[in-house]
N, C-alpha and C positions, 0 to 999 in steps of 0.2 A: 660713715662712722661719725658719731657726735664729736663736735669740736671740744666739748668739755671732757671727753673721755681721756683717761690717762694711758690708754692702751697704745696709741701710736707712738708716744714718747718712750714708753717702756720697750716697745719693739725696736725702735731706733737705737736705744741704749744697748740692748742685748746684742744687736747686730754689730754695733761699733766695737763692743768688747770682744766679740769673736774675731773681728778683723785685727784688732790690736794684739791678740794672743796668737795670731797665726793659725787659728783653728777654723776659719771660715771655709765652708765647702760649697761646691756648686755642681750642677748637673751638666754633662756634656754629651752631645750626640755623636755616635760612632757608627760606621759601617763595619761589620765583621766579615772577614774573608780569609779563609785558609790560615787561621791562627794569627791573623794580623788585624790591627785596628786602623781605620782610615777616618781622620777627623774632618771637621767642616771646611778646613783649608786644604784638604787633600794630602795631608801629611800621613805617612804610613809608619806604623810602629809594630814591632813584634809584641804580642800580647802576653805578658807575664803577670796579669793581675786578676784574671777571671777565675771562675770555679768550674769550668767545663773540663774537668780532669780527664775524662775518657774521650773527649772530642766528639760527643754525640750531637751537639747543638746544630751542626751543619752536616750531619751524616746523611747521605742520600737515602739510605734505607728508612731512616726515621722521618725524614721529610716526606717521603713517599707514603709512609704509613699514616701520617697526619692528613695528607691530601686524600687518601682513601677513606679515612674516617670522616672527613667533611662530606664526601660523596655519599657515604652510607648513612650518616646521622645528622647532617646539617651543621650550622655554625655554632649554635648554643644549646644549652640544656633546657632553657625556658622557665625553669622553676627550681625551688629548693628540693633536696633529695626526698623529703617526706611528702611533697606534693606530687609532682610528676617528673622531677628532674633527674631521677635515677634510672639509667638505661642499662641494657645488656652489656654495653661497653664498660660501664662502671663496674658492673657485677663481675665481668671477666677479669678486669684489672685487679680487683680485690682478691679474686680466687688465685690469680697467678702470684700475687705478693705473698699470700698465705702459704701456698705450696713451696715457694722459694725460701721463705724465711722461717717456716715452721710455727706459725701462729694459727689460732682458731679463726680469727676474724681480722678484718682491716676496715677502717673507716676513712674515707677520702675527704681532704680539705683543700682549699684553694691556695694555702701557703703554709709553710712550716711555722710561721709566726702565729697564725690562728690555731693550728693544731696544738701547739704547746699551751697556748692560753686556754683553749677549750678544755683540755684535760685538767689543768690546775683549778680553774674556776668551777668545774663541774664536780670533781671528785673530793675536793678538800672542804672541810667545814670548820666552824669555830671550835677551838680546842685541839685540832690536829696540828702537828708540827711538820713543817717542810724543811728539809735539809738540802741546800744547794751548794755545789762547788762555787767558789768565789769567782771563777772565770766563766761561768755559764753565760749563754747568750742573753741579750737584752730582753727578748721575748719571754724567757723563763723568769728572769729577775723581776720584770715589771708585773707579770702575772702573780708571782709570789708576794710582792709588796701589796698588790691590790686584793688578793684573796682573803678570805676570812681566817685562814690558818695563820699560825705564827711561823715566820720564816727565819731560819738560822743559816748562816753561811759558814762553810768550813774551808780552811786553807786549801789552796789548790792541790788536788791529788793527795791530800794528807789523810791516810787511813786512820791513824791514831786519833786525830781530832774528830773525825766522823764517828768512830766507835764510841769515844767518850761522850760526844753529844747525844748519840742515840741512847746510851745508858742513862744519861741525866734526864732524859724525857721519857722514861719507861712508862710513866702513868698516862701519857697522851692517848686519846682514843685511837688515833692512827698516826703512824710516822711514815713519811714519804720521802725518799731520797731521789734526787735528780742530778745527773751528770751528763756531760757530752761524751761521745765516744772519741772524737777528735776535736780538739779545741781550735776554733777557726783562726785566731790571731797568733797562736803559738805553734800550731801544727803537731802538738804532742798528743800522746794517747792517754786516756784515763786508765788507771789500774783496775779494770773492770772485774777481773776474777777476785781480787781482794775486796772490792766494794760489794760484790754480790755475796761473798762469804760473810762480811760484817752485817749486811742486811738480813741474811738468813738467821744469823745468831741473835739478832735483836728483833726479829719478827717485824721488819720494816719492808715496805714495798719499794721496788726499784724501777725507775724510768730512765731510759737512755735516749738522748737526742743524738742520732747518728747522721746528721746532715752531711758531714764531711768524711764519714767513714764508709757509708754504704756505696757499693759499686767499686770501691778502691781496695778495701781490705777483705780478708777472709776468702774461703773457698767459694768460687763462682761469684765473688764480689758481695758476699752476704754481710760484710761490714765488720765493725769493731767487736760486736758481741760474739760473732762466730770466730773471729780472730782470737778472742780471749777464752773461748770455750764456755760461754754462759748464755742463758736466755733470761732477759729481764721480764718483769711483769708487764711493762709497756715499752714499746720501741717506737720512736718517731723516725719515720723515713721521709726525707724530703726529695723532691724531684728537680730542684733548681741547681744542683751541682753536677754530680756524675751522670745523672739522667739527661742532662742537657735541656731540660724543659722547665716546668714550674708546678707547684702544688705539693701536697704531702699526704701521708697516710699515718694513722695511728694503728699500730699492730698490737693486738690484745686478746684477751679471752672472750668467749661468747657472752659471758655475763657483763663484763665491762663494756663491750660493744653495745649491748642492749641498753645499758645505763646511759652511755654517752648519746645514743640515739634519742633518748627521752629528754636529757637534761643539758646537753652541750649546745648552748645558744649559737656559737659560731657555726655549728653544723645545721641546726634546725632552721635558722633564719637567714642563711646565705644561699644564693643561687649556686647550684651544683656546677662543678667544672664542666666545660663543654665535653660531650661524649667523644667527639673526634680527638680531643686531647687524651682522654682515657684510653682510647683505642691505640693511639701512638705510644702511650706510656707502656702498654702491654708489649709492644714491639721493643721498646727500650729495655724492659726486663729481660726479654729473650736475648738481645744483643749483649747485655752486661754479663749474663750467665755464661754464654758460650765463648765470648771473645776474650779469653785469658791473655792474649797477646797485648791487649791494651794495658793491663796491670803490669805485665812484664816490661813493657816499654817505659812506663812511669818509673819503675825501679831502676832501669838503665839510666834514664835522665837524671834521677835523683843521685845516683852514684857519681855521675860525671860532675854534677853541680858541687857536691861536697868535696870531691877530690881536688878541684881547682881552688876551693876556699877553705881547705882543711886547717890552715894556720891562723885563721881569723876568728877570734872569740865572739865577735859581733854576730856571726852567722850561726844560728841555732841548728844543729843537726837533727833532722826528724826522719821518721819512717813514712811520712806522708808527702803528698805533693805541695804542701804548704811550707815555705822556707822563709822564716822571719830573719831579717837583718836588723837587729836592735841597735839603734844609734843614739837613743836617749832624748835629747832636746829636739823640739819641733823644727827649729831653723836648720840644724845639721841634717835632719832627715829630708826636709823639703829641698835643700840644696843638692843632696845626693840624688833625689828623684828627678830633679831638673837636669842634672848631668846625664843620667841614664836616658831621659827623654830626648835630649839633644843627640844622643848616640843611636836613637831609634828603638829604645826599649821602654815599654810602658809597664810600670810596676805600681802596686798599691802603696799609697802614701798614707799610713795609718797614724793617727794622733789621738790624744785625749778628746772627748771622753770615751772613745771606742776602746782605748787601752789606758792603763794607769798613767798618771803623770810621770814624766822622765823615762818613758819607755816607748817613745815614738819609734816607728820602724818602717822599713820597706817590707811589705808583705808580697813576696815573690811566690807565684804559683806555677806549677808545671802542668802540662797537658800533652796528650799524645799528638796534638796538632803541631808540636814543636819538634825540631830535629836535634840530634846531638850537637851539631854545629851551632845551632841557635843557642842552646843552653851553654855551650862552651864559651861562645862570644859574650853572652851576658855575664857569666861568672867571672870571666877575665876582666870585664869592665868594672864589675863590683869590686874585685880585688884591687884594681888600680885606684879606685876612689877611696877605699879603706886605707890604702898605703899613701894617700895624698897626692897621687899622680892622676889628675882629672883630665889630662889632655891625651892620654894614651888611646 
């Protein structure tokens, strides 16, 4: 880098600011084993920070399916889907998703981030208006800002604001509403039935990103939309949470599928996911559908967590495995996270810009890998911290 460039000093300044604000983040390597995290110093923690809600990431049946897929299809897809990267394994996964979720077509992507951006960049044009819940994921917000459409944000889960916004933009060529089914930092549900009703009344399209609802909610784990009794125009299903793997699918009509196949650059110009992965994901769909005990156990763990912490307003009660403990300032949150870590519990330490200022929180997540005793011990420790007794 040129000595005359201002970029190095700018980088150093921005990093120093992050450090001073207590917002600096870093990557750590862990070994995952039976719901536990083992760090580079061989310290072991109960994992209450991941998104493996159904415990499939290390499920023997899923591991075996991926190994079988490697034997059948090799390590990689070798090309983009429109060249030669689309295999019978991909085709079977798309078919199983459509049969399960009730859509005409599915389009596979390597991440939920790229799936969200592909839809927004491809479908929306200049003059269109995109309405997004204020707490939508960064992938959705970034795509909305960069798209040719005009993006408007409505107050979180506020139906009246969405309705008035849609009415004010009645002359737009197309109006497109996007919300999440379950919000990742708050663990709350979107009022999808009301949103769908407002969209129908205003002739707007509805897209739901159900990254944290699919597999967890609804009959056979069909997710937030099934739980609310609606079907959106487009549903985003990601495989990095309850599926225990990675990747995503856009569930849509045959016409939208054809359109995205032509114009979604994230799809056209990316190497397809490995067919062995698609093969294993088909197995994951089967497990999710039939293993209702996993959802029942999550409900049991959730009930225990809230029972222990029922008297503390910092703990947000949710119907999902995401349990925020909102502590406000960054220092208080980091101190609480360190106390939990010292006691053998690893929780998410969430701070701005991931969440709004003064809403730093512990993002505690439940998984079927945990036991009632694990959850009870964590909840009791959180209670003691909130009550000021950090040595219990």
